[in-house]
C-alpha positions in Angstrom: 87.4 66.6 167.1 90.9 65.2 167.3 92.0 63.3 170.4 95.7 63.7 171.7 96.6 60.4 169.9 95.2 61.4 166.5 96.9 63.6 164.0 95.5 67.1 163.7 94.4 68.4 160.3 94.3 71.9 158.8 92.5 73.3 155.8 94.4 75.6 153.4 92.5 78.7 152.7 93.5 81.3 150.1 92.2 84.9 150.6 92.2 86.6 147.2 92.6 90.3 147.8 91.2 93.1 145.7 94.8 94.3 145.0 95.6 90.9 143.4 97.6 89.4 146.3 96.7 86.0 147.7 97.1 85.4 151.4 97.6 81.8 152.5 96.0 80.7 155.8 95.7 77.4 157.6 92.8 76.8 159.9 91.8 73.9 162.1 89.8 71.5 160.0 87.6 70.4 163.0 85.9 73.7 163.6 82.5 74.3 162.1 82.6 76.5 158.9 80.4 79.2 160.5 83.0 79.6 163.3 86.0 80.0 161.0 87.3 82.4 158.4 84.8 81.5 155.8 82.0 82.0 158.3 83.3 85.4 159.2 83.5 86.4 155.5 79.9 85.2 154.8 78.3 86.7 157.9 80.1 90.1 157.5 79.3 90.9 161.1 82.9 91.8 161.7 85.0 94.4 159.8 88.2 92.2 160.0 89.3 88.6 159.9 91.8 87.9 162.7 94.0 84.9 163.2 97.4 84.0 164.5 99.3 82.0 167.0 101.4 82.7 170.0 104.0 84.7 168.1 102.2 86.4 165.2 98.8 87.8 164.6 97.1 89.0 161.4 94.2 91.3 160.7 92.7 91.7 157.2 89.8 94.0 156.5 86.9 92.0 155.0 86.2 94.7 152.4 89.6 94.1 150.9 88.9 90.4 150.1 87.4 89.5 146.7 86.8 85.9 147.4 88.0 82.9 149.5 89.1 79.5 148.2 89.6 76.4 150.3 92.2 74.4 148.4 93.1 71.3 150.5 93.4 69.7 153.9 96.8 68.8 155.3 98.0 66.8 158.3 99.4 69.0 161.2 102.8 70.5 161.0 
């Protein structure tokens, strides 16, 4: 877990949709995999993946995702 003096890191996740679109998402690198987007996709306990921030929220139905790729980790922006 990052402390206030350390930079924050985010992993870049690509959600490859069944219609051919790719949705780009950034998720906190410090959270356990099972608690993040990949964990939600693998468990399939939910019908949707939800994420967002103070201003914008997104909801994507799990059954519309073909596969998920984690491409890289970036320092906070």
